[in-house]
N, C-alpha and C positions, 0 to 999 in steps of 0.2 A: 707393317712388313713382318714376315716371318724371319727371324734371325737366329743364327746359331754359331757357336765358336768351337773349333776343334783344337785339341792340344796333342801334339805328336812328338815322338822322339826324333832325334836328328835323322836316324836311319829310316824311320817310317816316313818322315817328311820328304826325304829324298826319293824314296820309292814312290810315294804318292804323286810328287811333282812330275816324275818321269812317266808314269803310266795312267794316271787318273784324269780322263777328260772331264771337264765340268759339265754335268748333265743339265740340259736345257729344261728348266722347270717354269717356263713362262715368267721369267723374272728372277730365277735362281732362288726361289724361296724354299725354306725347309718347313718342318711341321711343328716347331716349338710353340707357335701361338694358335695352332688350329683348335677350334671348338672350345674356346675359353668360356663363351657365354653358357649359362645354364640352359639345359633343354627344358622347355616349359611343359612339354607333354611327353610322357615316357611310354610310348607304345612300341612294343616289339612285334610289328606285323610279320607274322610268319610268311604271309603271302607277299610282302612288299617286294616288288620287283620280280616276283616269280613269274616265269614264262612257261607254264606247263601246257600240256595238251588236254583240252576239254574231253570229257567222256560222253557228252550229249549226243544222243541219237534220236532221229525222228522215225517213229514206228507207228504206221497206221494213223497218221495225223497227230499222234501224241508224242510229246517230248519226254524222253527217258534219260536217266543218268545225270540229271542236274545235281551239282554238288554245292551246297550252301555251308560255308565254314564259319564257325564262331571263333573269333580271335582268342588266343589263350589269355590275353590280358583283360578280357571282358569278365567282370565279377560273375560268379556262379549265380544264375537266376533261371530257374526252370520255366518261368513264364515266358522267357525269350523264345524257347523252343515252340511253345504254343502260338506265339505271335508270328513266327516264321511260317508255321503251318497255315494260320489264318490268312496271311498275306497271299500265299500261293493259291489257296483255295478260292479266295476272292478274285484273284487275277485270272484264273483259268477260264471262267465263262466270259469275262470281259475280253480276253484275247480271242476266244472262239468267235464271238460276235464281230469283233473289230476286223477279223481276217476272213469274213464271209464264210464262217463255219469250217475253216481249214485246220486250225491248230489249237491245241490245248495242252495243259501240263499234266503228264501222266504219272510220273514218280520222281521223287526228290530225296536225296540223301542229305542229312544234316550231320556235319562233322562237329563233334563235341570235344572240347579241350580235355587233355589227359588229366589235368589237375582237378577237374570237376568230379564230384562224387559218382562212383559207378552205380549203375542200376541194372536190373535184370533185362530190361528191354534195350539196353545199349549193347551193340555187337561190334566186333572188330571190323574195320574197313577192309575192302578187297583192293580194288584199284584206286579208290578215292583217297586223295591226299590234299594237303594244303596247297601244294604246288599246282594241282590241276583243278582247284575249286573255281567255280564260275561266279560265286557271290561270296564276298567277305563281309561279315558283320563285326565291326570294330568300334571302339570309342572314337568320338569325333576329334579331328585334329585340323585346325586349332579347336579348343573347347568351344562348344556352342554352335559349331558349324556342322549341321546335320544334313547338309545337302546330299541327296542321293546322286550318284554319278557313275559313269562307266568309262573305263580306260579303253581308248580306241587308238591304236597305233597305225592302222592301215587306211586304205582308200575307201571311197564310197563302195558299198556292196561287200566289203571284206569284214569278216567277223571281228567283234571287239574282243577284249582280253578278260575283263573282269568287272562286275558290278560291285559298288561299295555302298553299304548301308550302315546306319548306326542304331544302337539299342533304343534311343529316344524316338527315332523315326518309326521303328517297328512298334513301339508302345503307343503310337497314335498321338504323340505330343506335338506333331508338326502338321496336323490336318488342315488348319486354315491356310498355311503357306503352300503345301504341296498336294493336298487332297488325300483320299483313301490310299492305303499302302498298296493294295492290289492294283489299282490303276497306275500308280508310279512304277510298280514292278514291270508292267507291260511296256511303259515308256522306255525303261532301261533295257528290257528284253529286246526291243527293236534295235537299239544300239548294238547290243551284244551279238545277236544272232544274224541280223540282216545288214548291219553296217550303214544304217541311216543316221542322220544328224539332226540337231535341234533346229526348230523353225522360229526361234526367237533369237535375240542378240543382246546379251547383257551389256555389251560395250557400245552398241549403237542402237538405241531403242526406237529411233524415228529416221525416216528418210524422205526426200522430196520426190514427188511424182506429179508432173504437170504443174510444178510450182507450189504444190500443197504438201504440208506435212502429213505423213501417214505412219502409223505405228507398225513396227516389224512384227507381223503376226500372220498366222495361217490357220483358218481361212480368213479372208478379208471380212467375212460376214459376222465375225465376233464383235460385239458392240461394247462400248465403254466410253470413258472420258479421259482426256489428256489434262492432267493437273500437276501443279507443283506446290509443295508445302514449304513455307518459310517459317523458321522458328527463331525467337530471340528472347532471352530472359524469361523462359518458361511459357511464353505465349506463342502460339502458332497460327498461321493463316494459310488456308488452302485456296488457291486461285487458279484460273486457267493458265495454260502455258503460253508464253510469248515467244515469237520467233526472234532469232538473232538478226539484228538489222543489216549485218554484212553478209551472212550466209543464208539466211532464210530458214535455217533449221531451228527447232525448238531448243530452249535453254537446256543445259546439261542435266539439271535435276528434274526435268519433266518425266512423269510416269504415265503409262497407260493403265488405267484402273478399269478392269472389266466389270460388266454388270453381273450380279450374282445369278440372275435368271437369263438364260439364253435359249435359243432355238436351234442354232447351228450344230451339226454333228461332228464337225472336223475342226481341229485336228489334235490327235493324241500327242504328236511330237511338238505341239505348241503349248497347250495347257490342258493336260488330262484332268486337272482339278475342276474344270467347268463341268457341271453335272450333265449337260446335254451332249458333251463331246464323247462320242463312242466309236469314232472312225479315224482312220488315217487320211490325210489329204490325198486326193486323186488328181489326175491331170485336169479335171474339170474345175476344181475349186482351189487348186494350189496357187499361192501367190508367188509368181516367178520373179517379181521385181524386188521382193524383200531381201535386204542384204544380210542373209543368215548363212550358217554353215551348210545347211542342206542344199541351198542353191549354189553356194561356192564350190562345194566338194562333189556334188552330184549332177553338175551340168544342167541345172534348173529342173531336174526331175522331181516329181512329187515323191513322198515316202512310199506311197502304194506302188508306184512304178518300179521303185528299187526292190521292194518286197516281191513284186510279181516276177522280177527277173531272177530271183534267188533259186538255188537248187531245191530248197525246201518246197517252194511253191510249185516248181515244175514236176515234182514227183508226188503231188497230192491232188485229190479232188475233194470238193465240199462234202461234208458228212450229212447224212439224212436223219441222224438221230442225235440227241444230246450226249455230250461226252460224260464219262464217269468222273467222279471227284478224284483229285490227286491222292496218291498214297505216299507215305513217308517211311523212311528207314532212319533209325538213330544210330550213328556210328561213333564210337569213342576211340580216340587214338591210344595206342599201346606202345610197348617197347619195340624198338627196331630189330628186325630179324633179317640177316643178310647171309646168303651163301655164295661164295666165289666159285664159279665154274670156269676152269682155266684149261686152255688147250696146251697139251705137251706133245703134239704129234711131231713127226720128223721134220716138217717144214719150219718148225719153231727154231731150228738151229740156224736158219738163214738170217743174215743181217744182224746177228747177235740178239734176236728177238727174245729168246728165253731169258737172257741177262736183263734186257730192258723190262720184261714182264716182272722179274724179281724187284727191280728198282721201283717200278710203279706200284707193285703190290705192297712193298714195304711202306711207301708213303701213305697208302690207303690205310694199312693196318696200324701204323705208328701214329698217324695224325688225323686222317680224314674221318674215319669211323668214330662215332661219338661214344663217350663213356656210357656204360650201361647197356649197350647194344649186344645182341647175340650174333656171333659170326661162325659159319662153318666153311669148309672148303672141299671141293670136288675137282679132281684132275681127270682129263679124258684124252684118249687117242682113239684107237679103234674100239675101246671099251672105256668104262668109267671106273674110277678108283676113289673111294672116300678117303680123303687125306685128313680131315678133322671133322668130328661131330660139332654141334653148336657149342660154343664157349662164350660165356658172358664177359665182356670187357670191363673189368673192374680195376685193373692195375696195369702197370707197365709190363709186369710178368706175363699177363694174359696176352698182351700184344706181341711180346717176344716169342711166346709159344707158337703163335700163329705164323709169324714171319719165318720161323724155321720149317714150316710145312710147305712153303712155296717150292715149286718144282725145280729140280737141279739137272735133270736129264730129259732129252726129247727123243722120241722114236715112235713109229707106228702111223696109222691112218687117222682119219678124223670122223668121229661119230658124235655130233652135237646133241642129238636126242638122248643118247645114253647118259651124257653129262647132265642134262636137264632132269631126266627121270631120277637119277641118283640124288640130285639136289632136293627134289620133292621129298624123297624118302628121308633124307637127313633132317629136313625141317619138320616133317610130320612126326618124327620121334619125340618132339617136344612141343610143337605148336601146329595149329592148322596152317596151311599155305596161304590162306586169305591175308592179303596185305604184306606178305613176306616179299623180300627183294632178292633177285638173282642177278649177279654181275657176270655176264657171259663174254669171255674173250676168246676169239679164234682168228687164225690167219689162213685157214684152209677151206677148201671147197668141200661141200657135202650135199650131194644130190638128194639125200633122204631126209633133209631137215623138215620138210613139210609134213612128214608122217606124225610128228608130235604136236602139230598146231592145235588140234582139238583138245589134247590133254593140257596144253599150256593155257588155253582159254578157260577151261573148267577149273584150273588150279586156283584162280584168284590171285596168283602171284604177279608181281611187277618185274619185268625183265629189262635190264639195262644192257645194251649190246656195245661191245668194243670191237670194231673191225680193224685188224692189224695187217698192214701190207696190202698189196694190190689184188691178192687172190682170195680174200675172205669170201665166204659163201654169199652169193648175190641175194638170197632170201633172208639174210640175217636180220635186216631192218624190220621185216614183217613181225618178228617177235616183239620188238620194242613198240611198234605201232599198235599192235593188238592189245597190249597190256599197259600202255601209257608210260612206258619206260623211256629213259634217255638213250638216244643213239649217237655214238661217236665213232670217229675214224682216226687212226694214227698211221702215218706213212713210215717208211724206213729212213726218212731224213731225221737222223737223231738230233741234229741241232735245233729242230723245231719243237722238241720236247713234247710231242703230241700224245704219247702214251701216258706220261705222268699227268698231263693236263686232263686227259680223259678220266683217269682214276681220281684226280683231285676234284672233279666236278660232281662226284657221287656222294655229296653230303645229303643228309636226310631231307626228305620232302615234308616231314612232319615235326622234326626236332626243334627245340627252342633255338631261335636265331642266335642267342648268346653262346650256344654250344657248337654252332656250325663252323666248320673250317673255312677260312677265307684266304684265297691265294693273293698274295701281295706282288709276287714277281715270278716270272717263268721265262728264262732266257737261255739261249744256247749259242755256241760258236765253234766253228772248226778252225783250230789254230795251226799256224805253221811253226817252224822252229823258233823256240824261245819267245813266242808271242804271249801277250797278256789279255785276259778277259776282265775288263774293269767296268764298274758301274755303281749305282747307288739305289737304295730302296728306302722309301719313306714309311716309317711306322707312325701313323697318326694316333690321336688320343682315343679313337673309337675302337682300336684293336690293341694287341700287345700281349694278351695272355696266350700261353702255350705256343710261343713263336718258334718255328723250326726253319733252319737254313739247311738245305739238302743239295749236295753237289754230286754229279755223276761224271764218269769219264769212260773212254772206250779202250785205252791201253794201260796207262800207268797213272798212279795217283798224282794229282797236280799239287803245286804249292798253293795253300789257301791262306789269304790274309783277309780278316774281317775286323772292322772298327765300328764301335757304337757311336752315337751322336756326340759323346763327350771326347771322342778320339781315343778311347781305350781299346786296345787290341783284344779280340775275343779268341781264346784258346779252348781246347777241349773237344774238338771235333772227333766223333766216333768214326773210325775208318774201317770199312768192310771191303777188303781187297777182292774177296770172292764175288760179291755182287757189284763191285766197282761203284760204291757210293760212300760218301762221308756226310755225317749230319751233326748238327749242333742244336740242342734244345736250350733256349734261353730261359733261365730260371725266373720264376715270378712273372712280372709284367715287364715286357721289353721297354726300354727307354723310348720316349717320343722324340722323333727327329729323323735325320737322314743317316742311315747306316751305309757304310761304304765297303765294297769288296774288291779284291784283286786276285785273280786266279792265273797261274802260269803253268804251261805245259808245252810239250813239243809234239807237233804233228798229230793231233788227235782232236776229238770233239768233246767239249765240256758243256754241261748244263747246270743252271742254278735255279732252284725253286725255293720260294719263301712263303710259308703259310703261317697264319695266326688265327686267334679267336677274339671275340669281343672283349674289351677291357672291363666291361661292367654288364651286369644283368639288367640294368636300368637305362643304359645309354645305347640307343640303337647304333650299330656299326654302319659305316658306308658300305653298300653292296653294289655290285655290278652283275647284272644278269643279261645274257645275250641269247638271241635266237635268230633263225631265218624265218621268212614269212611262210615258207612251206618246206616240206622235206624232200620234194622232188622238183627238178627244174627241167623244162624242155626248151631247147634253143628254138627261136631267138627270144623267148620271154626272159626278162631279167629276174634275178632273185633280189630280195631286199634283206639287208642285215640290220638288226636292231640291237641296241645296247641300252638298258634301263639302269640309270645310276641314281640311287636314293640314299638318304639317311632317314630311317623311319618312313614317314609319309612325305618328307621334304625332298623335292628333286634337287640334284646337284647340277648347277648350270656352268657353262663355259669351261668345261673340262676338255682336255686333249684326249680324244678317243680314236683308236686305230684298230682296224680289223685285219687279221692275217688269214687269207683264204688259200688253202693248199690243195691242189688237185692230186689225183692218184698218180700222175706223172712226176710229182715232186715239185712242180712249178708253183711258186707262191706269188700272190698278188696282195699288195698292201692298200687298204682303203682308209681314208680319213672319214670318220663318221661325224655327222653334223646335226645340230639341234636348231636349225634355222627356219623351220616351217616351210621349206621349199624342196622340190625334187621328191625324194623318197620320204622326207620327213613331214609328218602330218601336222604337227603343232609346234610352234616355236617356243623355246624355253619351258619345256615340260619335263626335262631330264631324260627324254628318250632320244637317243642319237641314232641316225639312220643313214643308209646310202644304198644305191643300186649297185649290184654286181653284174657285169656283162662280160668279164674277161675269161670266158670259157676257153679251155684249150683241149679238153678230151672228154669223152663219156666216162661215167663212173662216179666214185665218191669224191667229195670235197670236204675237208675239215675247216672249222671256223674257230678262230681264237681272237679275243679282244683284249687290248691293253687300254687302261684308262689312267690318266695322270692329272691330278689337280695341282694348280700352281697359283701364282699371284692373281690371275684373272678369274679363277674358279670361285663359285659362291654357292651357298646353300639357298635355294629358292624358298619362297613362301609356301607354307604347308596348306595349300588350298587345292580343291579338286580341279581336275582338268575340265575342259569346256563342255563336255557332253553329259548333260544330266537334266533332271526335272527343273522347270523354271520356278524361281521363288516369286510368289505373287505378293506384291507390296500391300495390296488391300483390295476390298470389294465394295461395289455399290449395292447396298441393300435398302430397299424401300426409299430410294432416292438419296440416301446418305452414304458417305464414304466411311467404311469401317476399316481402319488401318490395321495391318498385321504388325507385330514387333519388327523393328528394323533388323536387317541382316547383321550378324556379328562382325564388328570391325576387326581388322588385322592389328594385333597389338605391336607395340614398338619392338619387343623382343622376337617378333615373328618376321622382321624385315630381313632381306638377304644378308648373309655374312659378307664381309669384304673379301675374305680369303679362306679357301679350303685347300689344304695340302694333303695329298694322299696318293698312293699308287695301288693299282689292282690289276690282276689278269684273270680271265675266265674263259672257259670253253663255251663256244656257241653251238656245240654238237656238230652234226654233219648233215649233208644232203647229197642226193644222187642226181646227176645231170644226164640227159639223154638227147638224141637227135642232133648231136653236134657234128657238122660235116668235117671232112678231112681238111687239113691245112692246104692252102691259106683259107682261113675262115672268113666268109664274106661279111661285109658290113651291112647288117640288117637292123641295126639299132638306131632308131630316130632320137632326136632330142626329147627329153621328158616334158610333160605338160607343165606349163606355168600355172601355179595354183594361188599365187598371192598378188595378182595384178590389182593395183589401186589407182584411182583417178581422182583428180580434184581440179576445180577451176582456178586458174592463175591469171591475175592481171585483167580480169574482166571477160576476155574471150579466148584465152589460151587454155589448153588442157595439159596438165602435168601428170604423166604416167610414171609409176615406179613398179618394179618387179625384181625377182631374183633370176639371174641368168641361168638358163638350162645349159646343157653341154651338147657336144656333137653326138655322143652316145649316152642317152639319158642325162645323168648329171655329171658326166665326165667330158673333159675337153672343152671346145669352144664351138658354138653353133656358127653356121655360115651367114645366115641373115634372118631378119624378122619380117613377118607380114602382119601389119596392123590394119584392121578394118573397123568401120563404125557404122551404126545404123540407129534410126529412131525407133526401130522395132526390136525388142529383145529376142523374140522368137525367130525373126528373119536372120538376125546375126548368128544365132545358134544353128539353125537348120539350113540356112543358105549363106554360109560364111563366104564362099567364093564369089557370090553375086553381090555382096555388100560393098560399100564404098571403101576403097583402099587409101590409106594415108601414105603420103610420100615419106619413105624412110631411107632415102639415098645416103644421108649422112649418119645413119644409125649403124654403127659397127658393133657387133656383139662382143661382149666381154667374156672372159673365162667363166666356166660354170661356177655358180654360187657367189658371183659378184653382184653388186647392186646395179641395176640398170635404171637410168632416168631419161625420159624423153618428153620434150615439150613440143606441142604442135598446135596449129590453128586450124579448126575444122573448115574445110573448103568444099564447095559444091553441095552444100547442105544448109538448110535454113536453121540457124542457131540463134534463137531469140529468147526473150524472157519466158521462163516456164518450160523451155524445151528439154526433154529428157534425151540424153545421148548415151548409147551403149557401145562399149569398146571391148575388143578381144584381140589377143596376140597369138600368132603361130610361129614357132621356130622351125628353121629349115637347115639341114646339115649339108655337108659338102657333096654328098651323093644324092641330094634332093629328097631325102626322107623328111617327112614333116611330122612335127609333134601333134598331139591332140590340141584342139583349140583351148586356150586358157580359160580360166574363170572369167565371167563377164563383169566388167566394171561399169559403173553408172555415174554420170554427172547430170545435174539438173541446173541449167543456167538460171541464176537468180540475180536480177538487177535491183539493188536497193532503191526503194521509192524515195522521192524527194519529200522530206518532212520538215516543218518549221521547228525551231528549237523548243525543247520541252520546258514547261513551267515547273519549277521545283514543287514537289508534293510532300506532304507529311510522311513520316516514316511509318509505312503500313505494318511493319513487323512488330510495332510496339502495342498493337491492339489485339486483345484476345480473339481467337478464332471462334466465331459463332457457330452453332450447330446448324449448318445450312442445308436445307433440302434442295438439291440442285435440280430437281424436276418440278419444283413448286410452280403452280399457276394461280395461287391465291392473290386477292387484291393487294395484300400487304407487300407484295413483291416490289411495289413502287418505292417503298421506303428503303428496301434493300438496295435497289438500284442507286438511289441517292447516296447511300453509304459507300457502295462499291466505287461510285464515281469520285467521291471524296478521297478514297484510297488510291485513286489514280489508275483504276483498272478499266480500260476502255473496251475490253473484249468480253464483257459479261454475257453478251448475247450468245456467244459460243457455248458457255456453260448452261445457259438458261434455255437452250433450244429455241 
């Protein structure tokens, strides 16, 4: 248990008992015991959890704008750059042939860490950043785990987020396990670009079909042997797999070992390592029965069918000539350059917006912007005014100088282009605009904004947009979309703290994670007479440096009480009555534990923001990054909210995660985000928390904010890749003999999940724009979401036990009205003719609330269900207005009746005998001797291995 003791004066104890509600921390734990174990791998992944927008474009069959980033913690090694080039160069013709001459890799940018030695051919990036990189090359975590993999948060057909590779993989040290690097890159590219999934299953390697064990593979034409190796005392024995007498399935340690020489051409998403494999599975050779993610997520579609449905495929035709080789640009990260472009037009006097701009601007300049950065400032109304040339942030004095330049008066019209052009001029006096950042805030309309789009594109600058209030220019987001910047929206609802959150989210996309500002808390409240705003903030051991408490108000300064975890009252708040803020910088490293605050004021709105930085350059801090699945939503399509919570490469599990989504009308919707592998959430327990959003109330902008809280139930997960990556081949059959690869690295004891992780974080998830929303009352056009985790097993001989996660009335919200369950002995009939398949009696099955576990047991009727029968089951949810969900993933059971066998005669311990070098394809006469030996060992299934 996390425990902590507070010591208070009598006056403070009385004040606290009156006004401080005990915060629910899932067991009321504090953070004193958090992260005591040493971190066994110290990787500061700049990209960890980053949810940027890819710059990839498809131009005349060639992919351009691919960004491959080398993690700053990778030791300098120039050969790594050449290895990346070699991988992509090998991959391009392989991709070209695999996609029927449709796609190839045209150009790639390689991001080189700032601390690596500079070279003449390294240039400054433009829009390329660590946040929007498509591939990350980083040291393995845990050590030795070099598995290539791709982060995929979305559904089938939706683009993935990022490919992960390691230096040893790129150096060719894992060729026997994964195959040539170029082939693996194409496997991962299919995950990243087209949203397909793997055709193997590392958790279930075999399944029953017509009563026989089959390996999970695609295509079924790939040949090999099913064997198990038993080792004891330094001696090992390889033998055929035996089925479990109760289930019929092969024993758990059974492996499918492929032949080294094959003739089949498919499939890349099963094992690109096989030399003959040069194609993706098609509908003709796809194994639809195999229990793998591709079948589960993609409705039994082959990978080629999914690729064929992609936008890339639809806008291309096969090439008639061979593609050129890829070209590469080498980009090295440099100092951060930012110019604030701030609206001071007459409308900024509305709703105290100018004052709020000053509050948010001060947070950015005092805290968010990193030390060593260059910052300038431009103000604009009908024309632009240079308020400050670029100043390097080297001290608190530099920060104060800039805060004094923030606008104090508002008047005039709105000319956004003049502000942007002045910013370009300010930057170019010292640096090129390539890779420079502009933070553009406006609350006004400007019909001429599109006039400078071309200049913006040519500048190479990244533009982050902040839309303030309901009337900000509708074209504003185009500037951030075309440059890869962050788009945010802040309403006039001061208590939501949206403007401060927007500026707080503008930490560097390239700076060291240890220097990045992390928001621990962001709360606001409109108080009535003599009310109090009370709460707690957890400072965990991964943060604490440069910790800032910032309070804002709307009329008069409030009373501010703050206690550290030891109960000591904190004084010394700097009060700025002009800007209506007060802030306290905690010297050194803030104490780990629960900080408690109480603010009192009469009839006004208060906000509290707490930010900090990593406590150590070698201990990765817990980070929360959030995004929507797209930046525009059209009714009645739902949006999806994602929050990715990690410490380094380790996911944080079982946290309490909440999203606040606010419309331009000021209406707010609170969503609990889940990591349960159901509904909007793709994978259970991967640290990515998700939920559908359907509560549209008006057209226009919506802002997104996420709170994450770790308590007694939260834990740090194992630092292992997510499920989508190249298969680890355990061994090969070469010349009739099994050649084993080294075993996969085992998870060390110190890599097991922590019992408890206490922390608090808030973050901006940016904004999106909704359209096509009808006037109230908004009709119910949202069906239940698809059930994606249906599982089935035989129970009690002839009963079938089904489990799944309940969908809702509207996607994953509310409660469905009823379920329709149908069964068939044909998997395709069930998928394609669901309504004609045999329906199961569900009279007594009452749906539970969304995200509850459903269990249903039934006996198949009106269908022949005998030994060896394969039965396929699917579920459909129906809501109260008779809207139906998509058909669930199809679950399979195979009836296995154990044979009647006489009691076994005890046999000698076969594992004590050294394993001979057996030629499993041998037909020489001496095989008779081997048969006698195998029989003596109790192996009655030799004929399987001997063909």
